[in-house]
C-alpha positions, 0 to 999 in steps of 0.5 A, spaced: 500 499 500 502 506 498 503 511 504 502 517 500 494 516 500 490 518 506 485 513 504 483 507 510 479 501 509 474 500 506 476 506 501 483 504 499 483 500 493 490 499 491 495 493 494 502 491 492 506 495 487 508 489 481 512 493 477 513 501 476 518 505 471 518 512 469 512 512 465 508 506 467 505 502 474 502 496 475 499 494 482 494 489 485 487 492 486 482 489 491 475 491 493 470 489 498 465 488 494 463 488 486 466 493 484 462 499 479 465 503 474 466 509 479 470 504 483 475 502 478 476 510 477 477 511 484 483 505 484 486 508 478 486 515 481 489 512 487 494 508 483 497 515 481 500 516 487 505 511 486 509 516 481 514 521 483 512 526 478 513 534 482 518 534 486 515 540 490 508 537 490 505 532 495 497 532 493 494 530 487 487 533 485 483 529 480 481 534 474 477 529 470 475 523 467 474 521 460 473 515 456 471 511 461 468 504 459 467 498 463 469 493 458 466 486 462 463 484 467 467 484 474 468 476 475 472 477 481 474 482 487 481 482 485 484 486 479 491 488 476 491 495 474 496 498 470 496 506 470 501 509 464 503 516 464 501 519 457 502 526 457 505 532 462 505 539 462 508 543 468 504 539 474 498 536 470 499 530 468 494 525 463 494 518 465 490 512 462 488 506 466 486 498 464 484 493 470 485 486 468 481 481 472 485 475 476 480 470 474 479 470 467 484 475 465 480 479 461 480 487 461 474 490 465 475 497 465 479 502 462 479 510 461 483 516 462 484 521 469 487 527 468 491 529 475 493 536 478 499 536 483 500 541 488 503 542 494 499 542 501 
């Protein structure tokens, strides 16, 4: 779990970080009940906290979601979610996310998320 997040159970959806490089992270996503599309979006937003983007910033604010799609019905409570950095400008970042079912290996949700980083 990422200690940079203020979230607590049951609203923390991200688990162990599986892979990380400068432009992409993959992490375990766990839900307490069958996830909705909004829960996948929240998990992706939480996953952006794995990126060490702006050295002077310590908090991210989601500014928008777009191209959000539920591709398949959720068949498990455990997923592998990949968040990829697509574009950046100053302290604004555009990410793409994909959630893959651990049970069927089907892509369940996808979309883009824009995040603005700031200091508190």
